N, C-alpha and C positions, 0 to 999 in steps of 0.2 A: 288623618283619616286611613282607616284601613283601605286596602285595596282588595275588591272583591275576589283577586284571580289570587289574594296569597292564603297562606296554608296560616290559619293562626293556633299558637301551640300552645296549649295551657295543659300540659301532661303533667300529672302529679310525680316529682320524682322517687316518692318512696310508695314504694309496690304494697308493703304491709306493713305492721308493727307487731313484733313478738314482744309482747312485757313491755319493758324500758328502750328496747333498742328497737330500731328503724331499718330497715330492708330494704337497699335503694336499686334502682336500676343500674346505676353505676357500680356499685359494689359486684352485686352480680356478674355482669361485663366484664369487671376487671378482674375478680376470681374466675372465671369461664375460660380466661386467657392461658391459664395454666396448664388443665385437664386436656386440651387444646396442642399444647407445646408437647404435653407428655404423651401423646395419645402418636405425635407426628414424630417424636425422638424415639419411640417403640420401633418405628419404618424404619428409620436413619440407622440403629444398631444393630438391627436385625440384620438390615440389608449387609452393613460391610463389618461385620462379625464381631461386635463391642457388647459385654456384657450388659443387659439391661438391665441391672440391679443398679448399676453405677448415674440410671437416669432418676432416682433417688435424690441425692445430694445433689446434681445440678437444680432439680428443682426446687431446693431449697435456696441454694444459692440466687436463685433467679431471682427468686420471689422477696428474699431480703435487698439483695441489688436492690430490684427496682423498688420497691419501696421506699425506701430508704434516702435511694440517691433523688427521686424523684423530689419526696420532700424537702431536701436538702437542696436539691434545684431553685425551687421554687423560693424558698427561705432566704437563701443567700444572692441569687440572681434576679429576682423582682422584689423583695422589701426588706433587705439587709437592714433597713434601718429602724425596724420597728422591733422585727426579731431579734435581733442581736441590741435595740437600743435601751431596752427594759428588762424587769426580770417579768413581770406578764407575756412580751413577747416571747425570752426565749421557753419560756416554758410551753408554747404553742407551738415551736417547735415539733416538740414530740407528739402534738395530737393533729395528724393530718386532716381528720375531717374538718378543721379551724383554716382554713386558708386554700389550698392549692397543692396540686403536683406537678412537675414540672417535666417532659418529654426527656427534655436535654441534659436534665441532671439524673432522669433514670436510664437514660443511654452510659451515662457514666459511672452508676451503681453495674451495671448489668456485665460492661468490660471490667469491672473489679471482679467481681464474682467469678467470671468467667477466667481470668487471670487465677484467681484461687484453685478452681478446680481442675485444671489444667495442670497448677504445680503438684497437687495432691495426686493425681490420676492420669498426666498426658502421658508419661513415659515408659509408665507398665503397658499403655494401650498402644504406644506408638502413635499417641496422638499429639496434634500442638495446637496452640492458639486459633492461627488462621481457621484449620480444620474443624473446629466446634462454630468459631465466630459464622464459618458460612452456612453451617446450618442453624444456629440459633437465630438469624436473620429472617430466616422463611416464619419460624414460628411468629418472631417480634411482628413481623408485618400484619401476620392476622393479629395479634394483639393490640397491635395499634389501631385496627379498625373497629374492633370492639370498644375499645375504650374511648374514640371518638364518639360513639352513638350513646357510649354512656355522659359525655359531656353532651349530648343531645337534651337527653331527659333532663339532666339538671339545668337544662336553658342557659350554657354558658360560654362562653369563647364564640363568641358569634362573630358574624362579620358586619360591615356598615350596611348603609341603607340602600336600598333596590329598589327598583320598580320590574324587575325578572320575575313571573308569575311564579315559581318554586319560590321565591322569596318567604321565609317564616315571620311573623307578629309574634316574638317572644311575651305574651300575655301576662304570665306568672312573674314576669320582671317591670312591670306595667311599660311595655313599647306598646306603641300604636300606630307605626309604621313598621315597614317588611324588611327584615333585613337579611344580609347572605346567610344563610346555613352553612358556615364553613367548616361544622361537624361533619356533615355530609360528605364536604367537596374532598376532606381527610381520610373520611372512610373509604370512600370509593380510590381514591388511590393509593393506601395501604394495601385494601382489597386485592387491586389489579397489581401490586409488585409481591404481592403472597403468592398470589395466582401463576405468576408468570417464572418466580424460583421454584414454587413447587414442582412446576410441571418442565421447568429444566431440568431438577435434579434428578427425575424420576425417568426422562428422557436421553439422561447422560449427553445435556450437553457439553459439546465439546471445548471446555475452560480450564483455568489451572487454578490452583487454590489460593485463594484469597479475591477473585472476583466477584463470586456471590455478594461477598462484604464487601466491595466497594463499589459495586452497582448499588447495592440497597443504599449506602449512605450516598452518592450521588442521587438517585431516585427517592428517596426517602427526603430529604433535607431539601435537595430542590423544589419538590413540590409541597413543603411545608414554608419555604423561604416566597415562593410564586405566590400562595395565599394567603400568607401574611398582608400583603397589598392591600387585601379588602377587609381585613379582620380588624376588630374594636380593640385600642390600646388596653391591655390588661392593668397597666398602672400608670398612673400621673404622669410619670418622669418621662416618659415613653414618645409622649407628644412633642418637645423638644428635641429629638434625634433623627439624625438621618438613619433613615430603616428603623424597625423597633430590636423592640432585643430579640424576640425569637429569631429575627432575620440574622442579626449580628450572630446569635451562639449557633445557626447554622451553618454560617461558615465555613468552620475549624473543621465540621467533618463534612462537607461536603471536599472539600480540599484534600481529606486524608482517603475519602473515597476514591479521590482521582489517583492519589498514589498506589490505592492498592490496587487498580484496576492496573496500572500499567507495571508495577511490580511483579504481579502474576503472569503476564507475557515473558519480562525479563528470568524469574526464578524457572518457570515452566515445572514446579513442582505438580505431581499429580495430584487430580481434584478427589479421586476418592481413595480410599483409605485400601490398600493391597492387604491381603488374608492371606497368610503364607501358611503351607498347608504342613501340619505335623510333621517332623522328622522321625524316622525310627530307622534302627541298626538294622539293613536286613543283609545276612551272610552272602559272600557269592554260592551260588552251586557249585556241588561238587565236580569235578572233572571224572570221566571215566578213569584215567589213570590213580585219582586218587584213591579210589576205590579197591587198588591192590595189593594185597598184601604180598 
């Protein structure tokens, strides 16, 4: 029986059809994160004297790393027996609209994309991996918020039954009882993390290089682990696990975050890139004696 205080969620995930293609809210929100990241990095690069033309290859690296990593993460972490167990399943690895994406795999893809970018451009512009990651996580927090909103429109990745007044009845999935809208919980967490980090960046928070990255890992995956307690299992084998797959995959990221927070204080490397003024040779002024013949 549906609680009259609950939100009955029956939104069509498809905005419109363009010929044979369906434009979905999820796709629109996912793609919207990249121009937002582009705009943020324009501000970062202008502020710290890095050529803004270098944002374009970074955008491509992040786009490819996110999609490929998130897709492989879902296939290998959650349903390896299906995707690796038959020719049909293996073929569907390359069809991300069939199945899903995993944020943990996306995080690994982003790290690999960042590694390539620094190997290609880092030395010339005096930037390193931690410098880039400290700024990437600001954009990633906002993108994560948008993606979870997309999950809400898809009526997927929601929580277990609840009697709270903000519970959602996901009618498109045939649900008749209210469930925790964990997509909204996560979206709000990521939004709060993003606002905190971008404010700290522009207000020159007194931290060292690597702190932003470490804080993001602990906060993001810590929130994710807590919310997982009220999520429904995504695959059947999680029912027999102590903790679910999302929580176990979050542990290494949280530990890594703690490491980077501590090591940032030990290394004490400046957070902001220092821009050196160009040096030009200026001959010393001629003395009065030098003018005598």
